[in-house]
C-alpha positions in Angstrom: -12.2 32.3 34.2 -10.2 29.7 32.2 -7.7 29.4 35.1 -10.6 29.0 37.6 -12.0 26.3 35.4 -8.7 24.4 35.6 -8.6 24.9 39.4 -12.1 23.5 39.7 -11.1 20.4 37.8 -8.0 20.0 39.9 -9.9 20.4 43.1 -12.5 17.9 42.0 -9.9 15.1 41.5 -7.9 16.1 44.6 -4.8 17.7 43.1 -5.6 21.0 44.8 -6.7 21.2 48.4 -9.5 23.4 49.5 -7.1 25.7 51.5 -5.1 26.1 48.2 -8.1 27.1 46.1 -7.6 30.9 45.3 -11.1 31.8 44.1 -14.3 32.7 46.0 -15.6 35.0 48.8 -12.7 36.3 50.9 -10.2 35.2 48.2 -10.0 36.4 44.6 -13.4 37.2 43.0 -13.6 37.6 39.3 -15.3 40.9 38.4 -18.4 40.8 36.3 -18.2 42.8 33.0 -20.9 45.0 31.7 -20.8 43.3 28.3 -19.9 44.7 25.0 -22.5 46.8 23.1 -22.9 44.6 20.1 -26.6 44.7 19.5 -28.2 46.0 16.3 -31.6 47.9 16.1 -34.6 46.4 14.3 -34.0 49.0 11.5 -30.4 47.8 11.0 -31.5 44.1 11.0 -34.0 45.1 8.4 -31.2 46.5 6.2 -29.3 43.2 6.5 -32.5 41.2 5.6 -32.9 43.2 2.4 -29.3 43.3 1.4 -28.4 41.7 -1.9 -25.2 42.1 -3.9 -26.1 39.4 -6.5 -23.8 36.7 -5.1 -25.2 33.4 -3.9 -22.7 33.1 -1.1 -23.7 36.5 0.3 -27.4 35.5 0.2 -26.7 32.2 2.0 -24.5 33.5 4.8 -26.9 36.5 5.2 -29.8 34.0 5.6 -27.9 31.8 8.0 -27.3 34.9 10.2 -30.9 35.9 10.0 -32.0 32.4 11.0 -29.7 32.4 14.0 -31.2 35.8 15.0 -34.8 34.6 14.6 -34.1 31.2 16.3 -33.7 32.9 19.7 -30.1 34.0 18.9 -28.9 30.4 18.5 -25.1 30.0 18.3 -23.3 28.4 15.4 -22.4 25.2 17.3 -26.1 24.5 17.9 -27.2 25.8 14.5 -25.2 23.2 12.6 -26.7 20.4 14.6 -30.4 21.2 14.1 -32.4 18.3 12.7 -35.9 18.1 11.1 -36.8 15.9 14.1 -36.3 19.0 16.3 -39.3 20.6 14.7 -42.8 19.8 16.1 -46.1 21.8 15.8 -44.4 24.8 14.3 -41.7 25.0 17.0 -38.0 24.1 16.9 -36.3 23.0 20.1 -32.7 22.2 21.0 -30.5 21.8 24.0 -27.6 24.3 24.0 -24.2 22.5 23.6 -22.6 25.0 25.9 -24.6 24.0 28.9 -25.9 20.4 28.2 -23.2 18.8 30.4 -22.8 21.7 32.9 -26.3 21.6 34.5 -28.3 19.0 36.3 -31.4 19.4 34.0 -31.3 19.4 30.2 -33.2 22.7 29.5 -34.5 22.9 25.9 -34.7 26.2 24.1 -37.9 26.6 22.0 -38.4 29.0 19.1 -41.4 29.5 16.9 -40.7 28.9 13.3 -41.8 32.2 11.7 -42.4 32.4 7.9 -38.9 34.0 7.3 -37.2 31.0 9.0 -39.3 28.6 6.9 -38.3 30.4 3.7 -34.6 30.1 4.7 -35.0 26.4 5.3 -36.8 25.9 2.0 -34.0 27.9 0.2 -30.9 26.4 1.8 -32.0 23.3 3.7 -31.5 19.6 3.1 -34.3 17.5 1.7 -36.7 17.0 4.7 -36.5 13.7 6.5 -36.7 13.0 10.3 -33.0 12.1 10.7 -31.5 14.8 8.4 -29.8 17.9 9.5 -31.8 20.9 8.5 -28.8 22.7 6.9 -26.1 20.9 4.8 -23.1 21.6 7.1 -22.7 18.3 8.9 -23.2 14.8 7.5 -23.5 12.9 10.8 -20.3 11.0 10.2 -18.0 13.6 11.8 -16.1 13.1 15.0 -16.7 15.6 17.9 -13.6 17.4 16.9 -14.6 17.5 13.2 -18.0 18.9 14.2 -16.3 21.6 16.2 -14.0 22.5 13.3 -16.9 22.7 10.8 -18.8 25.0 13.2 -15.7 27.1 13.5 -15.2 27.2 9.8 -18.8 28.3 9.2 -18.4 31.0 11.8 -15.4 32.3 10.0 -17.2 32.3 6.6 -20.2 34.2 8.0 -18.1 36.7 9.9 -15.8 37.3 6.8 -18.9 37.9 4.6 -20.4 40.2 7.1 -17.4 42.4 7.1 -18.3 43.4 3.6 -22.0 43.6 4.3 -21.4 45.8 7.3 -19.2 48.1 5.3 -21.7 48.3 2.4 -24.6 49.2 4.8 -22.6 51.5 7.0 -23.1 49.4 10.1 -20.8 48.7 13.0 -18.9 45.3 12.8 -21.4 42.5 12.7 -20.7 38.8 13.5 -22.5 35.7 14.5 -22.2 36.8 18.1 -24.1 40.0 17.2 -27.2 38.0 16.3 -27.6 36.6 19.9 -27.0 40.0 21.5 -29.4 41.7 19.1 -32.2 39.1 19.8 -32.0 39.8 23.5 -31.7 43.6 23.2 -34.6 44.0 20.7 -36.8 42.0 23.1 -35.7 44.2 26.0 -36.4 47.4 24.1 -39.8 46.0 23.2 -40.7 45.8 26.9 -40.4 42.0 27.3 -39.7 40.8 30.8 -36.2 39.7 31.5 -37.4 36.4 32.8 -38.9 35.6 29.4 -35.8 36.8 27.6 -33.7 34.5 29.9 -36.0 31.6 29.1 -35.8 32.2 25.3 -32.0 32.3 25.4 -31.8 29.1 27.4 -30.0 30.7 30.4 -30.1 29.2 33.8 -29.4 32.5 35.5 -30.9 36.0 35.1 -27.4 37.4 35.8 -26.2 35.7 32.6 -29.0 37.3 30.6 -28.1 40.8 31.9 -24.7 40.4 30.2 -26.4 40.0 26.8 -28.6 43.1 27.2 -27.1 46.3 25.7 -27.5 49.6 27.4 -30.5 51.7 26.7 -29.8 54.6 24.4 -29.8 58.1 26.0 -33.0 59.0 24.1 -34.8 56.1 25.8 -33.5 57.2 29.2 -34.6 60.8 28.6 -38.1 59.6 27.5 -38.4 57.4 30.6 -37.3 60.3 32.9 -39.9 62.6 31.2 
């Protein structure tokens, strides 16, 4: 996929001719993966929400992860850029950094601020003002590259902390990536229409959403067949 992206750029500026382009129907087609099974159950997420080892850093990174899960599975790059001005009438909205320059329309993701999210904001957030970031990760003076590095550093901190949390709770490996997959899969197992899940995730294609949805457990398949 990375190589195809380079070819697409080269084709756009005329370095590669159409006849030389190797991807597409009748040429090389990249196979679609089924996606890794990274989703947690509601019960496992509950264990994380209640986990406390007495350390402030653990509580903070646990809460950041829970906020990402509850905020429609928001990724870290978008999480660090949330501002109080993004909140209106009990909802928070944002445009995904991953797709804001790749699509014709700027599709905003909207999430209801549930009490647990408000508690996390009150506990760890900056003092409220319209221009302030919600969480104290960025200052607003960073370059694009510095923003990217701070998001990367936060991801590493959360993932490192969750290695010990996962081990203590007897869970499979949990990362920031798991929050997004879990959000989608919990909705699917609750019977929510895939179109609604796709909208909540900010996807422009149902095919993309399918990748995030973990496979049903055998017990669920058996129940459906009965």
